[in-house]
Structures are given as structure tokens and as C-alpha cells.
C-alpha positions, 0 to 999 in steps of 0.5 A: 812959589811965584808964577811970575818968576824968571829964570835965574831968580833967587829965592831966599830959603824959608828955614822956619819950615824945616826942623831944628837939629835939636828936638828933644822929643825925637830922642836920637836928635840929642846925640846927632845934633851939632853942638857948635855952629856949622862951618861952610865948606866950599865944593869943587866942580868934582865934588858936585859932578862925580862920581856919576851914575849910569842910566843903564844900571836900572833893571826892568823891574826896579820900579815895581816892588810887587815883582822885583823880589818875586820868590814864587808869589805876590807880596801881601798887602794893599797894592798901590801906585805912587807917582808924581813930579820932581820940580824946581822952585818955579814948578819946572820939571827936573828930568833925568834924576835918579829916585830911589825908594825904600819902605817897610812891608805891609806889616811894618817890618823892614828887610834889614838884619838889625830890624827889631820889630816882631812883625813877619817878613814877607818872602816876596817883598824886598822893600826897595826900588828906583826909577829915573824921571822922564822929560816932564819930571814924572816918576811912578812905581808900584808897591804895597802900602807900608804898615806903621811900626813901633820904635824905641823913642818914648814909651809908645811911639809909632811911626806912621806909614811912610816911604823913604825917597832918595833923589840924585842929580847927575852926581852922587854929591847931589843927594837929598832924602825925604819921606812920604806919608799917606793922606788920612793917617792919624799917626802922622800928627802923633809922630815925634819926628813929624812934630820936629817940623814947625810949619804945618804947611810944610808937613802937608807937603810930605803927605801924598794925596789919594789919586783915584784917577791914577788907580789901576782897575781891579788892581791898585789904588794910587797916591800922588806925591810931588817933590819940590827941590829948592826955594821957599816952598821946597819939600822938607829934606832929612839930610839938608835943613835948607832943602837943597 
């Protein structure tokens, strides 16, 4: 990002930072990748702005995964706070954006009816939540650090610990999806999905840094994860190769 850019500056997207659609080491990409050149479809004002979400849909515990699925106890696992800022290409904050997050529990298992991993469910952990960025683009939520888990890709592939993020603008058509990993996890560099990203610097933007200043005394460690929506150094997103 350029610190001297002015409002309205156009930034050419660096497509080499984002993974190609077909990456054979990620087995399911052979079925999901398009066989023909993509066709650009125009979007109307209605496509971009409606339907909209209401800020009133958030509950008081939506940003606290330690409490929003409470069935009589606390979830098992390392308690953490995840926080950061949602920014545009000029490092300006993006306020009022809805951020949803979901993850596996501390044992690496999702609360999903088609989950195939044998690790146990946690009766006090639902694994999902949401929040809205403030005027400075800040967000924060409490949770437990997710565990890694095996997946049927190759003989012995494991996903590193990660949290999924879904980011909405003011309309549901304005949606971006990405993942956050944790600093120091050796499984990041062994993951076939991560390996689809050709630029190591781009991978680094998906790794949350330990933030001891944000830790809660005798309660939780903290990790910092900033997300850049657009431009040459945008955070890699799953649903749009170009990043916005």
C-alpha cells in the first residue's frame, strides 16, 4: 500500500498473490475449478445494495464464543481474544461491516451434522459468532483456539488451526470469505490449501500474530489479525481471486 495515495486512486490487483483455480494438490479444486474462461456479468445497484442486514440482529453474546453456546459450563481449550481492524487499500478503516466467524473446537471438530472427524464435540461450544466493526474499523471476539484436524485430501493431510471469516458490506452481495491462521504453527507450511497461494508474503497476511498487550490477565491470550479489502496487497479471499 502506498502512504501517499489520495482518495479515488486506482490500484491494479496483483493476481499473482492469489491462488489459481486449479491446484491439483488440493484435490477438490479439480472438480471446482472452471474449465472455460470466466464471463464477466454486470451488477445492478440492486445486486450490490440489497438485501441488507440490520445491525439489530446481533445479540449481546454474539462476539463471545465462550458464552454464546453455554449449556452449563465453559468450553474446553485455550481461551483467546482475536482482534484487529478492517481496512481499505489506503489503510483507512471500514466501519459498520458485519463480520461472521466460525471454527472447529479445541479438539479440531466442527459442530456439523456431516463432520467426519472422530474427535469429541464440546457441549458448551457452538463454534460461530459475529460482530460489527466500529468507527475505526475495529473488531474483537473471545473464543478458544481451534485444534487442527485431518481431512481426506491425500494420505495424511491435516488442516492447521484456523478460523473462518465472512465479511459483509451493506448488502449481502458484498461478501468476502477468508481464513486466519496462528503464528508459529508448523502445519501452515504443510497444508495443501495454503500451498495454493503462490506468494509467501500473501500467506503471511493470513497469519495472526501473538498480541500480549491485548491478552486478558489470568484469562486469555490474544492474537491480532488485520484484514485489507482491496488493492495490490489485499488479504487473500476464498470466494474471489482478485480480493474484492
